[in-house]
N, C-alpha and C positions, 0 to 999 in steps of 0.2 A: 504494501500500499504505500508507503512512504518512497519507495523508489519510483512508484510511478508519479506520484505527487510530485518529486524533485524532476523527473523528466518533462512534465507537463511545464512546469514553472520555468525552467530552462527554454522550452519553445515558447511558452506565450508572450514573454516580455522581450526575447529577443535582445538583452542586453551582452550578449555573449559570457555571463558569469555561469560557471556550471556549479549548478545546485546539488549535483552528486555528492561530492567530497563535502561540501558545505551542509547540505540537511540531512542526506542519507547517513553520511559519516556520522553526524552528531547523533542522529538515532541508535546508530549501532554502540557507540561509546556509552551514550547513556544506560542503554539496555544490559551492556556489559555489567555495568557497576549494580544494576539492579538482580542480576542474575548471580553474582556474586553474593547479594544481600540474602537472596532467597535460598540459595546453596546453604548457607549457615541457618536460617530460620527452619528450612524444610526439614533437615536432620535433626534438629531438637524438637520440631512437632511431630514427626514420625516415633519419636521416642516416647513423647505425651500420649499421642494416640495407639500406639501398641502397650501402654501401660508399664513400660519399660524403664521409666526415668530414674523411680527409685531403686530399681535394680542394679543401675549403674553406679549410684550413690553409695550403695549399700556394699560397694566394694572398695578398695584402697585407692579408686580413682582420685585423682585432684583435680581441682576446678580448672587449673592450667591446663592438665593433659585432655580434659572435656573441652575446652576452647579451641585447642589445636586441633581435634578430631572436627569440631565444627567447621573451622577454618579450612580445614584440609579439604573437605566436601565444597565448601563454597570455590575455591580454587580449581577443583575438577569440573564443577559446574559452569563456573564463568569461562573457563579456555575453552572447553568443549563448545559452548554454544556460541561463542565470538568466533570461534573458527568457522563453523557452520554458516552463522550467518555472513561473514565476511566471503566466504566461498559462493554464497548464493549471489550475493550482491555483485561481486566482481564479473561471475558468469552471466547474469541477467543483464545487470545494468551497466556495466562496465567500471564498475567501483574503482577508482585509482587508488589503491592501499599505499603504494608507495610514495605517494605525494607528499605523504607526512613525513619520511624518512626515518631516521632512527629515534626520533622526539615521540613518535607514536608509543614506543614502549616506555618511556618515562611517563606521559602521560596516564598511560592504561595504570602503570603502578600506582599513582594517586588515586584513579578511580577504583582500583581494586581494593586499596586501603580503607576508602571512605565506605566501600560497601561490606567491608568486614566490620567495619564499625556499625553501620547500620544494622547488619545481622545481628551483633552481641546484643545492641541495644532494644531491639526487636524480641528477641529471647528474653533479655531482662523485665520487659513490659508483661510478657504473659508470665514468667515465673513469679512477678509481683500481684500480678492481678487474677491470675488463675487461667485456663485454658481457654473460658470463654472470652478472654480479650484478646485472642487470635485475630478478630476481624479489625483491631487497630494497627496491626502491622503491615498489612497490606498496602494499604494506600500512600503508605509513607514516601516512596520515589515519587508517585504523582503529586503530591504535596509540594516536596523539595524543588520539582522541576522548574515551576516558573521562577524560582528567586535566584537558580544557577545559570540561567541565561543558556539553556541548551540549543534554543533556536534563533537566538536573537542577542544580540549585545546589550550589556546592562545599561548603556544610557538610554533605551526606550522605556526602562522602568520608573515607576514611581521612586524619588529619594529614600523613602523608609525601606522599600524592598530592596534597593541597592546596599542599604546597610546590613541586611540581612545576608544578600548574596556575597557580600566580602568574607563573612564568618564562615562559609562553607567551601570545601577544597574543590569541587567540581566547577565552582565559577573560573578558577584560574586554570582549570584545565580546558574550558571550552573557549576562554579570550586567548589562551596559547594556541590552540589549535586553528581558531580562525586566523590570527597573526601567520602561522605555517602557509595556511593555503591562500592568503594573499600576498606570499612571497617577502614578507617582514623579516622571516626566520624566526627562530625559538627565542622567546623571551625568558630569561635568566629570571625574572621577577615573579612571572607566572610559575615556573616550576619550582622555585624555592618555597615560595609561598603556600601553593596548593600542597606540595610534599610535608612543609612542617605542619601545616593545619591537619592533613592526612593521620600525621604519626600522633599528634595530641589527640585527634579522636579515639582512635584506635586504644590509646592509653585510657583515656576517661572512660570508654565504653566497657573495657576490663575491669576498671574499678567499681563501676555501676552493677556489672553483674555479680562480681564477688560479694560486693556489699549487699544485693538481693538476695543472693542465696544464703548468705551466713543469716539473714534476718528472718528467710523462709524457714530456716532450719532450727531458730531459736524458739520462734514464735508457733511451730508447728504447721505453719501454712502450707509447708511442703507436702503433708499428706494428701492435699489434693490430687496428688499425681499418682496416688496408689490404686491400684486395682479395686480395692474395695469400696472407697469412696467414690470412685466413678461411678 
């Protein structure tokens, strides 16, 4: 759908601007971050749905080891999905993936870290408020997308939305990607700023999960995930 829209815009305006790397590329990158997030959260949800969560933490499993497992699943899901999407976009719409150069790997790393952070935060929400809070997690990427400028520069946003966007790592990714496509080269500011924020978000999300888990154990709320209570 986005590939067809990109092709239509390129032909309708006749401005010579190739919308494929601008619009379709932005969709692929943003979906990659969302798939990483879903890889983390779905792995947790599967433990909840199968009543297996308490079994895991009835073992000597550490919080850090469990999070590492969730992140590993997020990596696998994100990489496989991205490869399939890029292959289809290249074969069907001629998506010029090499136009981004080596910088694409650095920008993908930022989106990857941000997707992990969102996934861990989503897991923390469900762990804190119970399995019924699952519906709060799925809309998170759609809520964030308008603020990070996936399809447009931040200058078109209201001032307050620009402030929110500057606090989110993907904003720097899509700003940097548009600079590369426009031939202005890789922005060191975008890379450093996005990477620093992404690492900060991962650290904060881990601390939130650890705190929520310890509280759930201390207060007995974790029993909501036992087969008997369900």
